[in-house]
C-alpha positions in Angstrom: 157.2 103.3 190.8 158.0 100.3 188.6 158.9 100.1 184.9 155.3 99.7 184.2 154.5 102.9 186.1 152.1 102.2 188.9 150.2 98.9 188.7 147.1 97.8 190.6 145.3 94.4 190.5 141.6 94.2 189.6 139.2 91.6 191.0 136.6 89.6 189.1 134.2 86.8 189.9 136.8 84.5 188.4 139.6 85.7 190.6 142.4 88.3 190.5 143.3 89.7 187.1 146.8 90.8 186.0 147.8 94.2 187.3 147.5 96.8 184.6 149.6 100.0 184.7 147.9 103.2 185.9 148.4 105.6 183.0 146.6 108.8 183.8 148.2 111.5 181.6 144.9 112.0 179.7 141.9 113.1 181.6 139.2 112.5 179.0 138.0 109.0 180.0 136.0 108.5 176.8 139.1 109.2 174.7 141.3 106.9 176.9 138.9 104.0 176.4 138.6 104.6 172.7 142.4 104.8 172.2 143.1 101.8 174.4 140.6 99.7 172.5 142.3 100.8 169.2 145.7 99.9 170.6 144.7 96.6 172.1 142.7 95.5 169.1 145.6 96.2 166.8 148.1 94.5 169.2 145.9 91.4 169.4 145.9 91.0 165.6 149.6 91.5 165.5 150.4 89.2 168.4 148.4 86.4 166.8 149.9 87.1 163.3 153.5 87.7 164.2 153.9 86.7 167.8 154.5 88.9 170.8 158.3 89.1 170.5 158.3 90.0 166.8 155.7 92.8 167.3 157.0 96.3 168.0 155.3 99.4 169.4 155.9 100.9 166.0 153.9 98.0 164.4 151.1 98.6 166.9 151.0 102.3 166.2 150.9 101.8 162.4 148.0 99.2 162.8 146.0 101.1 165.4 146.4 104.7 163.9 147.7 106.0 167.3 150.9 107.8 166.8 154.1 107.0 168.8 154.2 110.4 170.4 150.9 109.8 172.2 150.7 106.0 172.7 152.3 106.1 176.1 149.5 108.3 177.3 147.3 105.2 177.1 149.5 102.2 177.9 152.8 101.8 179.7 154.6 99.4 177.3 154.0 96.2 175.3 153.7 94.0 178.4 151.0 96.3 179.7 149.1 95.8 176.5 149.4 92.0 176.9 148.0 92.2 180.4 145.1 94.3 179.3 144.3 91.8 176.5 144.6 88.8 178.8 142.3 90.5 181.4 139.8 91.2 178.6 139.9 87.8 176.8 141.2 85.2 179.3 139.9 86.5 182.6 136.7 87.7 181.2 134.0 88.0 183.9 131.1 87.2 181.6 132.3 83.6 181.3 131.7 82.0 184.7 133.9 79.1 185.9 132.4 75.6 186.0 132.4 75.8 189.8 130.3 79.0 189.7 127.9 77.4 187.3 127.5 74.3 189.5 126.8 76.6 192.5 123.9 78.2 190.6 122.8 75.4 188.3 120.0 74.1 190.4 118.7 70.8 189.0 120.5 71.1 185.7 122.2 67.8 184.8 125.9 67.9 185.3 126.7 67.0 181.7 124.6 70.0 180.5 126.4 72.4 182.9 129.7 71.1 181.6 128.5 71.5 178.0 127.5 75.1 178.7 130.9 75.8 180.3 132.8 74.3 177.4 130.7 76.1 174.8 131.5 79.4 176.3 135.2 78.8 176.8 135.6 77.3 173.3 133.8 80.3 171.7 134.0 83.4 173.8 137.6 82.7 175.1 139.0 81.3 171.9 141.3 84.3 171.0 142.3 84.5 174.7 143.3 80.9 174.5 145.5 81.4 171.5 147.0 84.6 173.0 147.9 83.0 176.3 149.4 79.9 174.6 151.6 82.0 172.4 152.6 84.6 175.0 153.3 82.6 178.1 157.1 82.6 177.4 157.0 86.4 177.5 155.0 86.9 180.6 156.9 88.7 183.4 157.5 86.8 186.6 154.9 88.6 188.7 152.3 87.9 185.9 153.3 84.2 185.9 152.8 84.1 189.6 149.4 85.7 189.3 148.4 83.2 186.5 149.5 80.2 188.6 147.7 81.5 191.7 144.5 82.0 189.8 144.8 78.6 188.1 145.3 76.9 191.4 142.3 78.7 192.9 140.1 77.7 190.0 141.2 74.1 190.2 140.7 73.9 194.0 137.3 75.5 193.7 136.1 73.1 191.1 137.7 70.1 192.9 135.6 71.0 196.0 132.4 70.8 194.0 133.4 67.6 192.4 134.2 66.0 195.7 130.8 67.0 197.0 129.0 65.6 194.0 130.9 62.3 194.0 130.9 62.1 197.8 134.6 61.8 197.9 136.6 62.4 201.1 138.1 65.8 201.7 141.6 64.9 200.8 140.9 62.6 197.8 143.3 63.8 195.1 141.2 62.4 192.2 138.9 65.4 192.4 141.8 67.7 191.7 143.0 65.5 188.9 139.6 65.6 187.2 139.2 69.4 187.8 142.6 70.0 186.2 141.6 67.9 183.2 138.2 69.7 182.8 139.9 73.1 182.9 142.5 71.9 180.4 139.8 70.7 178.0 138.1 74.1 178.3 141.3 76.0 177.7 143.2 74.0 175.1 140.8 71.6 173.3 139.9 74.3 170.7 143.5 74.5 169.6 143.2 71.0 168.1 139.8 71.5 166.5 141.4 71.4 163.1 141.5 67.7 163.6 137.7 67.6 163.7 136.7 69.9 160.9 134.2 67.4 159.5 132.5 66.8 162.8 129.6 69.0 163.9 130.5 71.3 166.8 127.5 70.1 168.8 128.6 66.5 168.5 132.1 67.3 169.8 130.6 69.4 172.6 128.1 66.7 173.7 130.7 63.9 173.4 133.3 65.7 175.6 130.7 66.8 178.2 129.3 63.2 178.4 132.8 61.9 178.9 133.5 64.3 181.8 130.2 63.3 183.4 131.0 59.6 183.0 134.4 60.1 184.7 132.8 61.8 187.7 130.2 59.1 187.9 132.9 56.5 187.9 134.7 58.2 190.8 131.4 58.1 192.7 130.9 54.4 191.9 134.5 53.6 193.1 134.0 55.4 196.3 133.1 53.0 199.1 131.6 55.9 201.2 129.9 57.5 198.3 127.0 56.1 196.3 126.5 52.4 196.9 123.3 52.3 195.0 125.2 52.8 191.7 122.9 55.8 190.7 124.4 58.6 188.7 125.5 61.1 191.4 126.2 63.8 188.8 
């Protein structure tokens, strides 16, 4: 039994989530869900306002309306709240990875698939992006390992699809470089959107996705065994 009580990992289509504590002191599942949502919603506001380190359990109780005598019936500690928030906002299964979209995209142009991916990550995962950026220094070591392992799996999965599209050799590292860049754009580009406040969101989205498609096309053109005709392989 660890300091976080008993923890178990959850699986999603996007890979393994962070291991949440098993807190089972209350048997009413509806009440558990309601209280945990209250606690996590309040904690998210506070983590983004004050930072993870400066937020106390007392602060979370005051903001959520859950008293300190009962809060540990629903969560193990502050790190457990952070894991639950990251699983909900960063690992969210309703936002497929780009690799998953390419697998099921049919004849959809590559740039359009990238645009759909970026739109979802820039909107649905925005608060998760802010949270992970601000809380990384406070993640526990096993959580860091889980994050790194998931990131590596997502990069490798996307790189495999990019190699196939650009007809690159199996060990060509350029596919991983591009995959890493695309995922970085999806995760952290929104944090600099204050620089483009006067630019329409759709213009930004289409410009970035067209740039990604052009990079993949260039890799295909530079590949001697790839696409000698010069046609857009993406």
